[in-house]
C-alpha positions in Angstrom: -22.4 0.4 -19.1 -25.2 -2.5 -20.0 -25.4 -3.3 -23.0 -29.1 -3.9 -24.9 -28.0 -7.7 -26.3 -26.9 -9.1 -23.8 -30.4 -9.3 -22.2 -32.5 -10.8 -25.4 -31.7 -11.6 -28.6 -30.8 -8.9 -31.1 -32.6 -8.1 -34.6 -35.9 -10.3 -33.5 -37.8 -6.8 -33.4 -38.5 -5.8 -36.7 -40.1 -2.5 -35.9 -38.0 0.2 -37.4 -38.5 2.6 -34.4 -37.0 -0.1 -32.1 -34.3 -0.6 -34.3 -33.4 3.0 -34.5 -33.3 3.1 -30.9 -31.2 0.3 -30.5 -28.8 1.7 -33.0 -28.5 4.9 -30.8 -28.3 2.8 -27.6 -25.3 1.0 -29.2 -23.9 4.2 -30.2 -24.1 5.7 -26.9 -22.3 2.9 -25.2 -19.3 3.4 -27.8 -19.0 7.2 -26.9 -19.3 6.3 -23.3 -16.4 3.6 -23.7 -14.3 6.4 -25.7 -14.7 8.7 -22.9 -16.7 11.1 -25.2 -19.5 11.6 -22.4 -21.5 14.4 -24.3 -21.7 12.6 -27.5 -22.9 9.6 -25.2 -25.4 11.5 -23.6 -26.9 12.8 -27.0 -27.2 9.1 -28.5 -28.6 7.6 -25.2 -31.5 10.6 -24.7 -32.3 9.8 -28.4 -32.7 6.0 -27.7 -34.7 6.7 -24.6 -36.9 9.0 -26.4 -37.8 6.4 -29.2 -38.1 3.5 -26.9 -40.8 5.4 -24.5 -42.3 6.1 -28.2 -42.7 2.7 -29.0 -43.6 1.6 -25.3 -40.8 -0.7 -24.9 -40.4 -0.6 -21.3 -37.6 -2.8 -20.2 -35.4 -1.0 -22.8 -36.4 2.1 -21.7 -35.4 1.1 -18.2 -32.1 0.0 -19.2 -31.5 3.1 -21.0 -32.2 4.9 -17.9 -29.5 3.1 -16.1 -27.1 3.9 -18.5 -27.8 7.5 -18.7 -27.1 7.6 -15.0 -23.7 6.5 -15.4 -23.3 9.1 -18.2 -24.7 11.7 -16.1 -22.1 10.6 -13.2 -19.2 11.1 -15.6 -20.1 14.6 -16.5 -20.5 15.3 -12.9 -24.4 15.9 -13.3 -25.1 14.0 -9.7 -28.7 14.9 -9.0 -29.6 13.5 -12.7 -27.6 10.4 -12.2 -29.5 9.9 -8.9 -32.8 10.3 -10.2 -32.4 8.4 -13.3 -31.2 5.4 -11.3 -33.8 5.8 -8.8 -36.6 5.9 -11.8 -35.2 2.7 -13.2 -35.6 0.9 -10.0 -38.8 2.1 -9.2 -40.5 0.9 -12.6 -42.2 -2.3 -12.1 -40.8 -4.1 -15.3 -37.7 -4.3 -13.6 -38.7 -7.0 -11.4 -39.3 -9.3 -14.3 -35.5 -9.2 -15.3 -33.4 -10.1 -12.3 -30.3 -9.3 -14.1 -31.2 -6.0 -15.1 -32.1 -4.9 -11.8 -28.9 -6.7 -10.3 -26.7 -4.4 -12.7 -29.0 -1.2 -12.1 -28.2 -1.8 -8.4 -24.4 -2.5 -9.1 -24.5 1.2 -10.6 -26.1 2.6 -7.5 -23.8 1.1 -5.3 -20.6 2.4 -7.5 -22.2 6.0 -6.7 -22.5 5.1 -2.8 -19.1 3.8 -3.1 -17.9 6.9 -4.8 -19.2 9.0 -2.3 -17.4 7.3 0.2 -20.7 5.5 1.7 -19.1 2.1 1.7 -21.8 0.3 4.1 -24.5 1.3 2.0 -22.6 0.2 -1.4 -21.8 -3.0 0.4 -25.5 -3.3 1.2 -26.5 -2.8 -2.3 -23.9 -5.3 -4.1 -25.1 -8.0 -1.5 -28.7 -6.8 -2.5 -27.8 -7.8 -6.2 -26.0 -11.2 -5.2 -29.2 -13.3 -5.0 -30.5 -11.6 -8.3 -27.3 -12.5 -10.0 -27.7 -16.2 -8.9 -31.1 -16.0 -10.4 -30.2 -15.1 -13.3 -27.1 -17.8 -13.7 -24.4 -15.7 -14.9 -21.1 -16.9 -13.4 -19.4 -13.5 -14.7 -21.8 -11.2 -13.2 -21.7 -13.3 -10.0 -17.9 -13.3 -9.9 -17.8 -9.4 -10.6 -20.3 -8.7 -7.9 -18.3 -10.7 -5.3 -15.5 -8.8 -6.3 -17.3 -5.5 -6.1 -18.1 -6.6 -2.2 -14.2 -7.7 -1.8 -13.4 -3.7 -2.8 -15.9 -2.2 -0.5 -14.6 -4.6 2.2 -11.2 -3.4 1.6 -12.2 0.2 2.1 -14.0 -0.9 5.4 -11.1 -2.8 6.6 -11.7 -6.2 5.7 -13.9 -8.9 7.7 -14.6 -12.8 7.6 -16.8 -12.6 4.2 -13.5 -10.9 2.7 -11.5 -13.4 4.1 -13.6 -16.3 2.7 -14.0 -15.0 -0.6 -10.3 -14.3 -1.1 -9.3 -17.7 0.1 -11.9 -19.0 -2.3 -10.5 -17.4 -5.1 -6.9 -17.7 -4.4 -7.5 -21.4 -3.9 -9.1 -21.7 -7.3 -6.6 -19.9 -9.1 -3.8 -22.4 -8.3 -5.0 -23.9 -11.4 -5.8 -21.0 -13.6 -7.1 -23.0 -16.6 -9.6 -25.2 -14.5 -10.8 -21.8 -13.0 -11.1 -20.0 -16.2 -13.3 -23.2 -17.7 -16.3 -22.1 -15.7 -16.6 -19.2 -17.8 -17.5 -20.2 -21.6 -16.1 -18.2 -24.7 -13.1 -16.0 -25.1 -15.2 -12.9 -24.3 -16.6 -14.4 -21.0 -12.8 -15.5 -20.2 -11.3 -12.2 -21.2 -13.6 -10.2 -19.2 -12.8 -12.2 -15.9 -9.3 -12.1 -16.6 -9.4 -8.4 -16.4 -11.5 -7.9 -13.4 -9.4 -10.8 -11.3 -5.9 -9.7 -12.4 -7.0 -5.9 -11.5 -8.4 -7.2 -8.1 -5.3 -9.4 -7.5 -3.2 -6.6 -8.3 -5.1 -4.3 -6.1 -4.6 -6.7 -3.2 -0.8 -7.3 -3.8 -0.9 -10.6 -5.4 1.0 -9.9 -8.4 2.3 -13.7 -8.9 -1.1 -14.8 -8.9 -2.0 -12.2 -11.6 0.5 -12.9 -13.7 0.2 -16.8 -13.5 -3.6 -16.2 -14.6 -2.4 -14.1 -17.3 0.3 -16.4 -18.7 -2.1 -19.2 -18.5 -4.4 -17.1 -21.1 -1.3 -16.3 -23.1 -0.8 -19.8 -23.5 -4.1 -20.2 -24.5 -4.7 -17.1 -26.9 -1.2 -16.5 -28.0 -2.3 -14.0 -30.3 -4.3 -12.0 -27.8 -1.8 -9.2 -27.2 -3.6 -7.7 -24.7 -3.0 -10.5 -22.1 0.5 -9.9 -23.1 0.3 -5.9 -22.2 -0.9 -6.6 -19.0 1.7 -9.0 -18.0 4.1 -6.2 -18.9 2.4 -3.7 -17.2 2.6 -5.9 -13.9 6.1 -6.5 -14.3 6.9 -2.7 -14.8 4.8 -2.1 -11.5 6.5 -4.5 -9.7 10.0 -3.1 -11.3 9.4 0.4 -9.9 8.4 -0.8 -6.5 11.6 -2.5 -6.4 13.6 0.4 -7.7 12.0 2.7 -5.3 12.1 0.7 -2.1 15.8 0.6 -2.1 15.9 4.7 -1.8 14.5 7.2 0.8 13.7 9.7 -1.6 11.8 8.5 -4.9 11.2 12.2 -6.4 14.6 13.0 -6.9 13.7 13.9 -10.3 10.4 15.5 -11.7 8.7 13.7 -14.6 10.2 16.4 -17.0 13.8 15.0 -16.1 16.1 12.3 -16.9 18.1 10.8 -14.2 21.9 11.3 -14.3 23.0 8.0 -16.3 26.0 7.5 -13.7 23.5 7.7 -10.9 22.6 4.7 -8.5 19.2 5.0 -9.3 20.3 4.5 -12.9 22.4 1.4 -12.1 20.0 -0.2 -10.0 17.2 0.1 -12.8 19.8 -1.4 -15.2 20.0 -4.5 -12.8 16.2 -4.5 -12.2 15.2 -8.0 -13.1 11.5 -6.9 -13.4 12.2 -3.9 -15.3 14.1 -6.4 -17.9 11.4 -9.0 -18.1 8.8 -6.1 -18.9 11.1 -4.6 -21.6 11.2 -8.1 -23.1 7.8 -8.4 -23.2 6.5 -4.8 -24.4 9.3 -5.8 -27.3 7.6 -8.9 -28.0 4.0 -7.2 -28.6 5.8 -4.4 -30.7 7.1 -6.8 -33.1 3.8 -8.7 -33.5 2.2 -6.0 -35.3 -0.5 -4.8 -32.8 -3.5 -2.5 -33.6 -2.3 1.1 -33.8 -3.7 1.9 -30.1 -1.7 -1.1 -28.3 1.5 -0.3 -30.7 1.2 3.3 -29.1 0.7 2.2 -25.9 3.5 -0.6 -26.0 5.9 2.1 -27.5 5.4 4.7 -24.8 5.9 2.2 -21.9 9.2 1.3 -23.7 10.0 4.7 -23.7 9.2 5.2 -20.3 11.6 2.4 -19.1 14.4 3.1 -21.5 14.3 6.4 -20.3 15.2 5.2 -16.7 17.5 2.7 -17.8 19.4 3.6 -21.3 19.0 7.0 -22.5 20.5 6.2 -25.7 17.6 3.4 -26.4 15.1 5.7 -25.2 16.2 8.2 -28.3 16.1 5.4 -31.0 12.3 4.7 -30.0 10.9 8.1 -30.6 10.9 8.4 -34.3 8.7 5.1 -34.2 6.0 6.6 -32.0 2.7 8.0 -33.7 -0.5 9.1 -32.2 -2.0 10.5 -35.4 -4.1 7.6 -36.4 -6.0 7.2 -32.9 -9.4 8.6 -32.7 -10.2 11.2 -30.1 -11.0 9.2 -26.5 -9.8 9.6 -23.1 -7.1 7.0 -23.4 -5.7 9.0 -26.3 -5.5 11.8 -24.1 -3.8 9.7 -21.5 -1.2 8.6 -23.9 -0.5 12.1 -25.0 0.3 13.0 -21.5 2.5 9.8 -20.9 4.4 10.4 -24.0 5.1 14.2 -23.1 6.5 13.4 -19.7 8.7 10.5 -21.3 10.0 13.2 -23.5 10.8 15.8 -21.1 14.3 15.0 -21.3 14.6 13.0 -24.4 12.9 15.5 -26.9 11.8 18.6 -24.9 11.0 20.7 -28.0 7.7 18.6 -28.4 6.6 18.7 -24.7 4.4 21.8 -24.7 2.8 21.0 -28.2 2.0 17.4 -27.2 0.3 18.7 -24.0 -1.7 21.4 -25.8 -2.9 18.9 -28.0 -3.9 16.8 -25.1 -5.5 19.6 -23.7 -7.3 20.2 -27.0 -8.6 16.6 -27.1 -9.5 16.5 -23.2 -11.6 19.8 -23.9 -13.8 18.2 -26.5 -14.4 15.4 -24.0 -15.5 18.0 -21.2 -12.9 16.0 -19.0 -9.8 18.0 -19.0 -8.4 17.9 -15.5 -5.4 15.7 -16.1 -4.4 17.8 -18.9 -4.9 20.9 -17.3 -2.8 19.8 -14.0 0.0 18.5 -16.2 0.4 21.5 -18.3 0.5 23.1 -14.6 3.6 20.8 -13.7 5.3 21.3 -16.9 5.2 25.0 -16.6 6.1 25.1 -12.8 9.0 23.2 -13.8 9.8 25.9 -16.7 9.1 28.5 -13.9 6.1 30.3 -15.5 4.5 30.1 -12.2 1.7 32.6 -12.7 0.6 30.2 -16.0 1.3 27.1 -13.8 -0.9 28.4 -11.2 -3.9 29.4 -13.9 -3.8 26.1 -15.2 -3.6 24.1 -11.9 -6.4 25.8 -10.5 -8.4 25.3 -13.4 -7.6 21.6 -13.2 -8.6 21.6 -9.5 -12.1 23.1 -10.2 -12.6 20.4 -13.2 -11.4 17.5 -10.5 -14.1 18.7 -8.0 -16.7 18.9 -10.3 -16.2 15.4 -11.3 -15.6 14.4 -7.6 -12.2 12.7 -8.6 -10.4 12.8 -5.2 -7.4 11.0 -6.7 -6.6 14.2 -8.9 -8.0 16.8 -6.6 -5.3 15.9 -3.7 -2.6 16.1 -6.6 -3.6 19.4 -7.6 -3.7 20.9 -4.2 -0.3 19.4 -3.8 0.7 21.4 -7.1 -0.5 24.6 -6.0 1.4 24.3 -2.7 4.6 23.8 -4.8 3.5 26.7 -6.6 3.2 28.9 -3.9 6.3 27.9 -2.3 8.2 28.5 -5.4 7.1 32.5 -5.1 8.0 32.2 -1.1 3.9 32.6 -0.3 4.5 29.8 2.6 1.1 30.9 4.2 -0.7 29.6 0.9 1.5 26.9 0.6 0.9 25.6 3.8 -3.0 26.0 3.4 -2.8 24.0 0.1 -0.2 21.0 1.7 -2.7 21.0 4.6 -5.6 20.7 2.2 -4.0 18.3 0.1 -3.4 15.8 2.8 -7.0 15.9 3.9 -8.0 15.1 0.2 -6.0 12.3 0.3 -7.7 10.5 3.1 -10.6 10.3 0.4 -8.3 9.8 -2.5 -6.6 6.8 -0.8 -10.1 4.9 -0.6 -10.5 5.8 -4.6 -6.9 3.8 -5.4 -8.5 0.6 -4.3 -11.0 0.7 -7.3 -9.1 2.8 -10.0 -8.4 1.2 -13.3 -5.6 -0.9 -13.8 -3.9 1.8 -16.1 -4.1 4.2 -12.9 -1.8 2.9 -10.7 -0.7 4.9 -7.6 2.3 3.9 -5.6 2.8 4.8 -2.1 6.5 5.6 -2.7 6.0 8.2 -5.3 2.6 9.4 -5.3 2.0 9.7 -1.2 5.5 9.7 0.6 6.9 12.9 -1.0 3.7 15.0 -0.7 4.3 14.3 3.4 7.7 15.2 3.4 7.4 18.0 1.3 4.7 19.2 3.8 6.9 18.4 7.0 9.9 20.5 5.5 7.7 23.2 4.9 6.0 23.0 8.3 9.3 22.7 10.3 10.9 25.4 8.7 7.9 27.8 9.4 8.6 28.4 13.0 8.6 26.1 16.2 5.1 26.9 17.3 3.3 24.3 19.5 0.5 24.0 16.5 3.3 23.3 14.1 5.0 20.6 16.2 2.0 19.1 17.2 0.9 19.0 13.5 4.2 17.7 12.5 3.6 14.8 14.6 0.3 14.1 13.3 1.9 13.9 9.8 4.5 11.5 10.8 1.8 9.3 12.3 -0.6 9.6 9.3 2.6 8.8 6.9 3.2 5.8 8.6 -0.5 4.7 8.9 -0.6 5.2 5.1 2.7 3.4 4.7 1.4 0.3 6.3 -2.0 0.4 4.8 -0.4 0.6 1.6 1.6 -2.7 2.5 -1.4 -4.5 3.4 -3.5 -3.4 0.5 -6.5 -2.2 3.0 -7.9 0.7 4.4 -9.4 1.7 8.0 -7.1 -0.7 10.1 -8.2 0.8 13.1 -5.2 2.5 14.7 -5.0 5.8 16.4 -2.3 8.3 16.7 0.1 8.2 19.4 -0.6 12.0 19.9 -4.4 11.2 20.8 -3.6 8.4 23.4 -1.7 8.8 26.8 2.0 7.6 27.0 2.6 7.2 30.7 6.4 6.3 31.5 7.4 6.5 27.8 9.1 9.2 26.0 8.0 9.6 22.3 10.5 10.3 19.7 9.9 11.2 15.9 12.9 11.3 13.9 12.1 12.7 10.3 14.7 12.3 7.7 14.6 15.5 5.2 17.0 16.2 2.8 20.3 17.2 4.5 19.1 17.3 8.0 17.2 15.2 10.7 14.3 16.9 12.5 13.7 15.2 16.1 10.8 15.8 18.2 10.5 14.2 21.6 7.4 14.3 23.7 8.5 13.7 27.4 6.0 11.0 29.3 2.6 12.1 30.7 3.1 14.2 33.8 6.8 15.1 33.7 8.1 18.4 32.4 11.7 19.6 31.3 13.2 20.7 34.2 16.0 22.9 32.9 16.4 23.8 29.5 19.2 26.1 27.6 18.2 26.7 24.3 20.8 25.8 21.7 21.6 26.3 17.9 20.2 22.7 17.6 17.2 22.8 19.8 14.4 24.6 21.1 11.7 24.0 23.7 8.3 23.9 22.4 6.4 23.6 25.8 7.2 21.8 29.0 6.9 18.6 27.5 8.0 18.9 24.0 11.5 19.5 22.4 12.3 19.8 18.6 16.0 19.6 17.3 17.5 19.9 13.9 20.7 17.6 13.3 22.5 18.6 10.4 23.6 15.4 8.0 26.1 15.5 4.8 22.7 13.9 2.9 19.7 11.9 3.3 21.4 9.3 0.8 24.6 9.1 3.1 22.8 8.8 6.2 20.8 5.8 4.5 23.7 4.1 3.5 24.8 4.5 6.9 21.8 2.9 8.4 22.1 0.0 5.6 25.8 -0.4 6.4 25.1 -0.9 9.9 21.7 -2.8 10.1 22.9 -5.3 7.7 26.6 -5.2 8.7 25.7 -6.8 12.0 24.9 -10.1 10.3 28.1 -9.7 8.0 31.3 -11.1 9.5 33.2 -9.2 7.0 31.9 -6.0 8.7 34.4 -5.8 12.0 33.4 -5.0 15.4 35.4 -2.0 15.1 33.5 -0.8 12.2 30.1 -1.5 13.7 30.9 0.4 16.7 32.0 3.5 14.6 28.8 3.3 13.0 26.6 2.7 16.1 28.0 5.8 17.6 27.8 7.9 14.3 23.7 7.0 14.2 23.6 7.5 17.9 25.1 11.0 17.5 22.7 12.1 14.7 19.4 10.5 16.2 19.6 10.8 19.8 22.7 13.0 20.7 21.0 16.4 20.6 18.1 15.0 22.6 20.1 13.1 25.0 20.6 16.0 27.8 16.7 16.7 27.9 15.6 12.8 28.3 14.4 11.2 31.6 17.4 9.0 32.9 15.5 5.8 32.7 12.4 4.4 31.4 10.9 3.7 28.0 11.6 5.4 24.5 9.2 4.7 21.7 10.3 5.5 18.5 7.8 6.5 15.7 9.6 5.4 12.6 8.7 4.4 9.1 10.3 1.6 7.3 13.7 3.1 6.4 14.2 3.4 10.3 12.4 0.4 11.6 14.9 -1.9 10.3 17.5 -0.2 12.7 18.2 -2.2 15.9 18.0 0.9 18.1 19.1 -1.3 20.9 22.6 -1.5 19.8 23.0 2.1 19.3 26.0 3.3 21.3 26.8 6.6 23.0 30.2 5.8 23.9 29.9 4.6 27.0 26.9 2.6 27.1 24.5 0.8 24.5 20.9 2.3 24.5 19.3 -1.0 25.9 21.6 -0.2 29.1 19.6 2.8 29.8 16.4 2.5 28.4 13.4 -0.2 27.4 12.8 0.4 23.8 9.7 0.3 21.3 9.1 0.9 18.0 5.6 2.2 16.6 4.6 2.7 13.0 3.1 5.8 13.8 0.5 4.5 15.7 -0.6 2.2 18.4 -3.4 -0.6 18.4 -6.8 1.1 19.2 -7.4 -1.2 22.1 -5.2 -2.9 24.5 -6.1 -6.6 26.2 -7.8 -6.9 29.4 -6.4 -10.2 29.9 -3.7 -10.3 33.1 -0.7 -11.6 31.3 0.2 -13.7 34.3 -2.7 -16.0 33.8 -2.6 -16.1 30.0 -3.4 -18.8 27.8 -0.5 -19.6 25.5 0.0 -21.4 22.5 3.6 -22.2 21.6 4.4 -23.4 18.3 7.6 -24.5 16.4 9.3 -26.7 13.7 12.9 -27.8 13.7 13.1 -29.1 10.1 10.4 -29.5 7.6 10.3 -31.9 4.5 9.9 -28.8 1.9 12.6 -26.7 3.4 15.4 -27.7 1.2 13.5 -26.7 -1.9 13.2 -23.0 -0.2 16.5 -22.8 0.9 15.6 -23.0 4.6 18.1 -24.4 6.9 17.0 -26.6 9.9 16.3 -24.9 13.2 17.8 -27.6 15.5 17.5 -25.3 18.3 13.7 -24.9 18.3 12.9 -28.2 20.8 15.0 -27.0 23.1 13.7 -23.4 23.1 10.0 -25.0 23.6 11.3 -27.1 26.3 12.9 -24.2 28.2 9.5 -22.3 27.5 7.8 -24.7 28.9 9.5 -24.4 32.4 8.2 -20.9 32.8 4.8 -21.8 31.0 4.0 -25.3 32.4 0.1 -25.2 31.2 1.0 -23.9 27.2 -0.5 -25.7 24.2 1.9 -27.1 21.9 2.2 -27.5 18.4 5.6 -28.9 17.2 7.0 -29.9 13.9 4.4 -32.1 12.1 1.7 -30.7 14.1 2.2 -27.0 13.2 0.0 -27.5 9.8 -2.5 -25.4 8.8 -5.4 -27.3 10.2 -4.1 -28.2 13.8 -3.4 -24.5 13.9 -6.6 -23.4 12.9 -8.3 -25.8 15.3 -5.9 -24.7 17.9 -6.7 -21.1 17.6 -10.3 -21.6 17.0 -10.9 -23.7 20.2 -8.4 -22.2 22.4 -8.4 -18.6 21.8 -5.2 -18.0 23.1 -3.8 -14.5 24.6 -0.3 -15.3 23.6 1.2 -17.0 20.3 4.5 -17.9 20.0 6.2 -19.1 16.8 9.4 -20.8 16.3 9.8 -21.3 12.8 11.0 -19.8 9.6 9.3 -16.7 8.6 10.2 -13.9 6.0 9.1 -10.3 5.7 9.0 -9.3 2.3 8.5 -5.9 0.2 4.7 -6.6 0.4 2.1 -8.8 2.2 2.2 -11.5 -0.3 5.9 -11.9 0.6 5.4 -11.9 4.3 5.0 -15.4 5.5 5.3 -18.2 8.1 6.9 -21.5 6.9 4.7 -24.5 8.4 5.1 -28.3 8.3 4.1 -28.4 4.7 2.8 -25.3 3.1 3.4 -21.5 3.8 0.8 -19.3 6.2 0.5 -15.8 4.6 0.0 -12.7 6.8 -3.8 -12.5 5.9 -4.3 -16.2 6.3 -2.9 -15.9 9.8 -5.2 -13.1 10.7 -8.1 -15.0 9.5 -7.2 -17.8 11.7 -6.8 -15.8 14.9 -10.3 -14.3 14.0 -11.7 -17.7 14.0 -11.0 -17.6 18.0 -12.8 -14.5 18.7 -16.0 -16.2 20.2 -13.8 -18.4 22.8 -11.6 -15.3 23.8 -13.3 -11.9 22.8 -9.9 -9.9 24.1 -7.6 -9.6 21.3 -4.4 -11.3 21.0 -2.3 -9.6 24.0 1.3 -10.7 22.5 2.7 -12.2 19.2 6.1 -13.3 19.5 8.3 -14.3 16.2 11.4 -15.5 17.2 12.8 -17.3 14.1 12.1 -14.8 11.5 14.1 -12.2 9.2 13.6 -9.4 6.9 14.6 -9.3 3.3 18.1 -7.8 2.9 18.4 -4.9 0.7 14.8 -4.2 0.7 13.6 -1.1 3.1 9.9 -2.0 3.1 10.7 -5.4 4.1 10.2 -4.6 7.7 6.9 -3.3 7.1 5.9 -7.1 7.4 6.4 -6.9 11.2 4.0 -4.2 11.5 1.6 -5.6 9.1 1.6 -8.9 10.8 1.0 -7.1 14.1 -1.9 -5.2 12.9 -3.3 -8.1 10.6 -3.6 -10.4 13.4 -4.7 -7.5 15.7 -1.9 -8.0 18.2 -1.5 -5.7 21.1 2.3 -6.3 21.1 4.5 -8.0 18.6 8.1 -9.4 19.3 10.1 -10.1 16.3 13.7 -10.6 14.9 15.2 -8.6 12.3 17.6 -11.5 11.7 18.1 -15.1 12.4 19.9 -15.5 15.6 21.9 -18.6 17.2 19.5 -21.2 18.6 21.0 -21.1 21.8 20.9 -17.3 22.5 17.3 -17.0 21.2 16.4 -20.0 23.5 17.9 -18.0 26.5 16.6 -14.6 25.4 13.1 -15.8 25.1 13.0 -17.8 28.4 14.3 -14.8 30.3 11.7 -12.4 28.7 8.9 -14.5 29.6 10.0 -14.9 33.0 10.7 -11.0 33.4 7.1 -10.6 31.8 4.9 -13.1 33.7 6.6 -13.5 36.8 8.2 -10.5 37.4 5.5 -8.1 36.1 7.6 -6.0 34.0 6.4 -4.4 31.0 6.7 -5.8 27.6 9.5 -3.2 26.6 11.0 -3.7 29.9 10.9 -7.6 29.9 12.3 -7.5 26.8 15.1 -5.2 27.7 16.1 -7.5 30.5 16.0 -10.4 28.3 18.5 -8.8 26.1 20.7 -7.5 29.1 20.8 -10.9 30.2 22.7 -12.0 27.2 24.9 -8.6 26.8 25.9 -9.2 30.3 26.7 -12.7 29.8 30.8 -13.3 30.3 31.0 -17.1 29.9 34.1 -17.7 27.8 32.8 -20.0 25.1 29.5 -18.2 24.7 30.2 -14.5 23.0 26.8 -13.2 23.1 28.1 -9.7 24.4 28.3 -9.1 20.3 24.9 -7.5 19.2 24.2 -9.9 16.6 23.1 -12.3 19.1 21.0 -10.0 21.2 20.1 -6.6 19.4 17.9 -8.4 16.8 14.4 -8.6 18.8 12.1 -5.7 18.4 9.1 -4.8 20.4 6.2 -3.3 18.1 2.9 -1.9 19.7 2.1 -1.9 23.0 5.0 -1.3 25.3 3.3 -1.6 28.9 
């Protein structure tokens, strides 16, 4: 909201009418910030009347702009649009560039909320020179951050890359960065906005560094400490839930079993320990009542998952009685009620009713109503749960709150399923997933205290819908929708990993897949659902319906494989995937696991698959770590029968038009760099030999080796040569988010977003997208199920049609031999990408030289192909 005192000196006008108007204006702002929009409306309307009576035109314009925000908060969008248009149409605004810019900001926010991201971006760009003219650094940076949010929703571009790169460079020294903004108030504003933006794009480490620099400067500002603790807690949640397939084993009204693996992981979670320590510091510093309550409830939520006894000890200390009614109080009451669900269940309903009563007075009751519905559903009071949830949905839709609307539609689906009205449940789940498409864009700009986790707030919706859909009959329509949902789920996961929207992919179900069988493995509780789509033009020749499998049409088969539990199956996957690199796991155990996983994932389908060709697995992060090539049917490895590729639900929306036999190739690699010891990175002595070997196959390649592989020379090589194939033989790490996915160059690291930006620089030289990216010395973070998303993230952000990458580091000799065979098969023998990788892996698998034991999967199964397999 636009404060009147920021635009001219206060108390310089002695007119009583003006002073009364200013008091009402400030009161309206206060009520708005408290979330009491009706009181804010009354105060601002009175201020507007008085400013108009006194002919204070620009003050009247300013009041109109603020009224527009109040109308928007109340869901009165026609009045909001009219108010903002009236402000911008008044000639007086042209003499006040900062007021005009702020008013354009409000209009841009409206467009953003409506999903009109191009128009929002255009309005923010229009405001940019006005802020420069006004000379206010805080407003200028805020404007650039708003533009960045629009770029994120549109899929990013060079302007976003430039701003992000510049901001991160300036934040390497937070103290110097903040010194640009005079005064603690301005530094507070910038710290809030920048730390929120950094969290949005996954730069938690940088956000923490910024906050810590302010904590050191202003040790008594407990809000900085609270923000730091919140980020640590969020990171802890991500660590906890990324290590298990199902993150919603417990409803918010339950406590986890103290003997469960989830509690053990929580107790070992370093981020949780750091967050608890920070919250304890704040609590002991005697903060104001609101911050004290927020801190105590945050601690309660953490201790609930870590140590129930500690949680019970906190409860008597918590009191909300001294807090004024506001939207923040309502949120606290709801959080408190959820945390008390298993600690003091008798208090829950009273707290929720109290939250609803407070929210009703604020005319924004959607969250309170929906949470009441959730609690009543847990108590099996389905009629009342449905009544409250429907009211919550209506309120969310009236206020255009998509991030709430999809949740209440989802909740209605759960209620319908509970009362066995599956038709209504399917309709509500379908509506929820469609609403989620809009809501995912909202997640980008939500306030920092409304944090959404893919693993907690999105994945369970898709899995529940898939479970319901596939239990509702093997119709062609249901199976097709299930395939689409798997694709949408994986796309949402990659977007969450990359922290961007609109990454430009298409579903495999929307594209032809010649010579490839598409397989969708779906892990649901105690079973695996397996869907196979035969290659275009092929049909099932014979089909005998069995207990496990059913023919959907001439090209589609659906099988159901029982497993003891998803957790046990996940443990098998982990033991096999990570055991390949562990010498303590014997060959006999690996072979046993390989066959067990094959029996679950492929045995039910095996008799119906073509005898040869390509298998493309549409998998999420939990299966992408699996080296499918090493699965064994008892007689042969899977790679001996099929060429293989994996997809994160989609393939890139375009393919290269360049003939790979004439491709422009850039070979890069580092054997050892000066700072690798500090990073615990071992030398790669085989890289020089790998590059020499590849030059025999690719004699006209450009080469950047050792000290040449630095940021500047890589940028020049990509910008001026526009390669079709980029081969990278240096350490690379795939972590649980894009900030921890990077390549290690000679003197610094190259993160996935920066690599993508450099590749785009060569678009003028070579308009065709990158045909192939090969990462021959990378590894995924062990123990982190989301780490393999780094491979898909690298492929998508670099716009590569295909990416070949290693799941773990492999011996130098076998990597060099495999890569040489891969390029020979691809460029000289004209094999497809998938078949070329297969031939390369087979060349090592069948190697029988006595001192060269590459027959073990460790040596040849690490490499996977993501993306285009043709």
